[in-house]
Structure formats: structure tokens, C-alpha cells
C-alpha positions in Angstrom: -20.4 37.3 -2.5 -22.9 37.2 0.2 -24.1 33.9 -0.7 -20.6 32.6 -0.7 -20.0 33.8 2.8 -23.2 32.2 3.9 -22.2 28.9 2.5 -18.8 29.1 4.2 -20.5 29.9 7.5 -22.6 26.7 7.4 -19.7 24.6 6.2 -17.3 25.9 8.9 -18.4 23.5 11.7 -17.9 20.4 9.5 -14.7 21.7 8.1 -13.4 22.4 11.7 -14.1 18.9 12.8 -12.6 17.6 9.7 -9.4 19.4 10.4 -9.5 18.4 14.0 -9.9 14.6 13.5 -7.9 14.2 10.3 -5.3 17.0 9.9 -4.4 16.9 13.6 -3.6 13.1 13.7 -1.8 13.4 10.3 0.6 16.1 11.6 0.9 14.3 14.8 1.9 11.1 13.0 4.5 12.8 11.0 6.0 14.1 14.2 6.1 10.7 15.7 7.9 9.3 12.7 10.7 11.7 13.3 11.3 11.0 17.0 13.3 8.1 18.6 10.5 6.9 20.9 12.6 7.3 24.1 11.5 9.1 27.2 13.0 12.3 25.9 11.5 11.9 22.4 14.6 13.1 20.6 14.4 14.3 17.1 16.2 11.9 14.8 15.1 13.0 11.4 14.8 10.2 8.8 16.5 7.6 10.9 13.3 5.7 11.5 12.7 5.5 7.8 16.3 4.2 7.1 15.8 1.4 9.8 12.3 0.7 8.3 13.5 0.2 4.8 16.4 -2.0 6.1 13.9 -4.3 7.9 13.4 -7.5 6.0 9.9 -8.0 7.6 8.8 -4.7 6.4 10.1 -5.4 2.9 8.3 -8.8 2.9 5.0 -7.2 4.1 5.3 -4.5 1.4 6.1 -7.0 -1.3 3.2 -9.3 -0.5 0.7 -6.3 -0.2 1.7 -5.0 -3.6 1.7 -8.5 -5.2 -1.7 -9.3 -3.8 -3.1 -6.0 -4.9 -1.6 -6.3 -8.4 -3.2 -9.7 -8.7 -6.5 -9.1 -6.9 -7.5 -5.5 -8.3 -7.1 -6.2 -12.0 -8.9 -9.6 -11.6 -11.7 -8.0 -9.6 -12.0 -5.3 -12.3 -12.2 -7.7 -15.2 -14.6 -10.2 -13.4 -16.9 -7.4 -12.4 -17.0 -5.8 -15.9 -17.8 -9.3 -17.4 -20.5 -10.1 -14.9 -22.1 -6.5 -15.4 -22.0 -7.1 -19.1 -23.8 -10.5 -18.7 -26.4 -9.2 -16.2 -27.2 -6.0 -18.3 -28.6 -8.5 -21.0 -30.8 -10.5 -18.5 -34.2 -8.8 -18.3 -36.5 -11.3 -16.5 -34.3 -11.7 -13.5 -32.2 -8.7 -13.8 -33.6 -6.8 -10.7 -33.1 -9.9 -8.5 -29.6 -10.5 -9.9 -28.5 -6.9 -9.3 -29.7 -7.3 -5.7 -28.1 -10.6 -5.1 -24.6 -9.8 -6.3 -24.4 -7.1 -3.4 -25.2 -9.7 -0.6 -21.6 -10.9 -0.1 -20.4 -7.2 0.3 -22.9 -6.9 3.2 -22.2 -10.2 4.8 -20.2 -10.1 8.1 -16.5 -10.9 7.5 -16.4 -13.2 10.6 -19.2 -15.4 9.1 -17.4 -15.6 5.8 -14.2 -16.6 7.4 -16.0 -19.6 9.1 -17.2 -20.7 5.8 -13.9 -20.4 4.1 -12.2 -22.3 6.9 -14.6 -25.1 6.4 -14.3 -25.1 2.6 -10.6 -25.0 2.5 -9.8 -27.1 5.6 -7.4 -30.1 5.1 -10.3 -32.3 5.5 -12.8 -30.0 3.9 -15.0 -30.4 0.7 -12.4 -29.0 -1.7 -9.6 -31.3 -0.6 -12.1 -34.3 -0.5 -12.8 -33.4 -4.2 -9.1 -33.3 -5.0 -8.7 -36.6 -3.3 -11.5 -38.1 -5.2 -9.9 -37.0 -8.5 -6.8 -38.6 -7.5 -4.8 -35.5 -6.6 -3.0 -34.7 -3.3 -4.6 -32.7 -0.7 -3.3 -29.1 -0.1 -2.8 -27.3 3.1 -4.6 -24.2 1.9 -4.7 -22.4 5.2 -1.1 -23.0 6.5 1.2 -22.9 3.5 2.1 -20.8 0.5 -1.2 -21.9 -1.2 -3.0 -19.6 1.3 -3.0 -16.8 -1.4 -5.7 -18.8 -3.4 -8.5 -18.8 -0.7 -7.6 -15.3 0.3 -8.0 -13.9 -3.2 -11.1 -16.0 -3.8 -12.7 -14.5 -0.6 -11.6 -11.0 -1.7 -13.2 -11.4 -5.1 -16.4 -13.0 -3.6 -16.8 -10.1 -1.1 -16.1 -7.1 -3.4 -17.5 -8.2 -6.7 -21.0 -7.0 -6.0 -20.1 -3.3 -5.5 -18.0 -3.1 -8.5 -20.7 -4.9 -10.7 -23.3 -2.4 -9.6 -21.1 0.6 -10.5 -20.3 -1.0 -13.8 -24.1 -1.7 -14.5 -25.1 1.8 -13.8 -22.4 3.1 -16.3 -23.5 0.5 -18.9 -27.1 1.7 -18.8 -25.9 5.1 -20.0 -24.7 3.7 -23.2 -27.2 4.1 -26.0 -28.4 0.7 -27.4 -28.5 2.2 -30.8 -24.7 2.3 -31.0 -24.7 -1.6 -30.4 -27.4 -2.1 -33.0 -25.4 -0.2 -35.6 -22.2 -2.1 -34.6 -24.1 -5.5 -35.0 -25.2 -4.5 -38.4 -21.7 -3.9 -39.4 -20.7 -7.3 -38.1 -18.5 -6.0 -35.4 -17.6 -8.7 -32.7 -18.3 -8.4 -29.0 -14.6 -7.8 -28.2 -14.3 -5.0 -30.7 -17.5 -3.4 -29.4 -16.1 -3.5 -25.9 -12.9 -1.7 -26.8 -14.4 0.6 -29.4 -17.8 1.6 -27.8 -18.3 0.4 -24.3 -15.0 1.1 -22.5 -14.4 4.6 -24.1 -18.0 5.7 -23.1 -17.7 4.5 -19.5 -14.1 5.5 -18.9 -14.7 7.5 -15.7 -16.7 4.7 -14.1 -14.1 2.0 -15.2 -11.4 4.2 -13.6 -13.5 4.5 -10.4 -14.0 0.7 -10.3 -10.3 0.1 -10.6 -9.6 2.6 -7.8 -12.1 0.9 -5.5 -10.7 -2.5 -6.4 -7.2 -1.4 -5.5 -8.2 0.3 -2.3 -10.1 -2.9 -1.2 -7.1 -5.0 -2.2 -4.9 -3.0 0.1 -7.3 -3.9 2.9 -7.1 -7.6 2.4 -5.3 -7.8 5.8 -8.6 -8.3 7.6 -9.5 -11.6 6.0 -5.9 -12.9 6.4 -5.9 -11.9 10.1 -9.2 -13.6 10.8 -8.1 -16.8 9.2 -4.5 -17.2 10.4 -3.9 -14.5 13.1 -1.0 -12.0 13.5 1.7 -14.3 12.0 0.3 -16.0 8.9 2.1 -17.9 6.2 5.0 -15.9 4.6 3.2 -15.6 1.3 0.3 -13.6 2.8 2.2 -11.7 5.5 1.2 -8.2 4.6 2.4 -4.7 5.4 -0.7 -4.3 7.7 0.4 -7.4 9.7 3.9 -5.7 10.2 2.2 -2.5 11.3 -0.3 -4.2 13.6 2.4 -6.2 15.4 4.4 -3.0 15.9 1.4 -1.1 17.3 0.8 -4.0 19.7 4.4 -3.4 21.0 3.7 0.4 21.2 6.3 1.2 18.7 4.5 4.2 17.4 7.5 5.7 15.6 8.0 2.7 13.3 4.2 2.3 12.9 3.9 5.9 11.6 7.0 5.5 9.5 5.6 2.5 7.8 2.2 4.1 7.3 3.6 7.2 5.7 5.9 5.2 3.5 3.1 3.1 2.2 0.9 6.2 1.8 3.5 7.8 -0.4 3.7 4.5 -2.5 -0.1 4.4 -2.9 -0.4 8.0 -3.8 2.3 7.5 -6.5 0.4 4.5 -7.9 -3.0 6.4 -7.9 -1.2 9.3 -9.5 0.0 7.1 -12.4 -3.5 5.7 -12.8 -5.0 9.2 -12.7 -2.4 10.4 -15.4 -3.3 7.4 -17.6 -7.1 8.0 -17.3 -6.7 11.6 -18.1 -4.5 10.9 -21.1 -7.0 8.3 -22.4 -9.8 10.7 -21.9 -8.0 13.5 -23.8 -7.2 11.1 -26.7 -10.9 10.2 -26.9 -12.1 13.8 -26.7 -9.4 14.9 -29.2 
């Protein structure tokens, strides 16, 4: 009991600051979302949320955010797993490859945006290649096709971190299991679903959560490329909230933030339930 009290004593300063800088703004934001934003700051209950869910721009931003995350997160998970599996079998250059895949994650976003603007410009290398092949040039950065360069940038930047997590998990799998499977003539695909994924399930779940969180933050890349009002296909919820914040409309910003937080928590709750169910089936 004495040791427990001592630990709490040393943890108290950090916990106090955590409550001050996280719990305080959280409760203050909930309060803002229930006021009308006038000089009197009258309590209006859920009126802000009703107005928000009736706003077509909010619905557009929410739909695009969910669509981009549902495309980007699974794709990032799959590509990182395949790359980690491939790099795990490379021994002469394995150390260099493991270090190199993390470089895009460390690169400044502003520098990446400049490269992407050059590559996907109407007169850039990609469109020149399309023209040389007899295809029409595409306005990648100012049309509905803008999703393609945004997703490519998202994958390129976040792939390295996910690959490293997967590679660390793959190293924990005993090689003897694969050797026994190879002797039985089991294919790579079956080994993946019968041996690899069940044994690295917690890490695979972590990678998917990281992928989805990073997919929700895709706003930064879109904003750097096309500003606060991009093409309709990549207008995200963060654009909507950023524009409201610029107009000092804190009530609607907080309402949108908590609405999205509720959706994200529900999605992560479903993923956690599925992960726990799969783990119980494997242990059972």
C-alpha cells in the first residue's frame, strides 16, 4: 500500500497537467457546442448538432473523409504487410531497406507537396507519359481525379512506419513453423492466413488503427496542394471545420468535432470487438 501511494505521489504532477490540458478543453468544447454563439451565449441544447447534420457541406466533408479512409487505410495495411514480408526475406540489404522505408515518414510535408505538384502537374512527367502513350492528359490537381495523387502521397508517406511494425512482429514468428509448412507443401497464401496473421494479430490490429488514424489526417496534404477549398472529391471534414474556425464559429466547429469523434470511436470499437473475437477464437 505504501509503494502504491508513493507511485501516485510521483504521478500526480503529470496527471494534473493531463487533466488541465486535455480534460479542461474537452469539457469546454462540449459547453461551446451547446451554446448559440451570440453575445449572451444562450443554451440551445442540441440545436447546433441538428443544424450541422442538415448542412450539405458537412455531409460532403464527412462522406469524403470516410471514403478516403476506407480506401487508404486497408490499402496501406495490405501494402505494408506485403512489403514487410518481402523485406523479411532479404538478408544482405535488410538493414538498409528497413532504414530506407522510414525516410518518407520523416520527410517534411511541404517538400513532398512540391514534388507531387511537379509530378502531377498538367504539363508534368506523368501527363507527358500519358500523352506519349496516346492517352489524354488529366488535370490531377484540379478535378475529381485529385484523389489519386492524394492517396499515393498518403501511402508513400505512411508506408514506412507500418512496415517497421509489421517487420518487428514477423521476427517473433518461429521459422520452424514455416519450414514444417513448406515440407507439407502449403502455399504462401495459406501460410499467411494459417500461421502468420494469427500469430501477429495484435500487431496487425495496431497497424490498421495507425493506418486509419493517419487516413483521417489526410487533410494536411490536400490543404497544401489546393488550399481551403479543393475539388469536391477531396473536400474533407477537416476543411469544413478549418473554414468554420477561420470564421470564429466555435459552436459549429466543436459540434462537428464531437460528431466525428463519436463516429471514429464507434468504428474503432467495432475493430476492437472484431480483434478480440478473432483472438478468442484462436485461443479457444
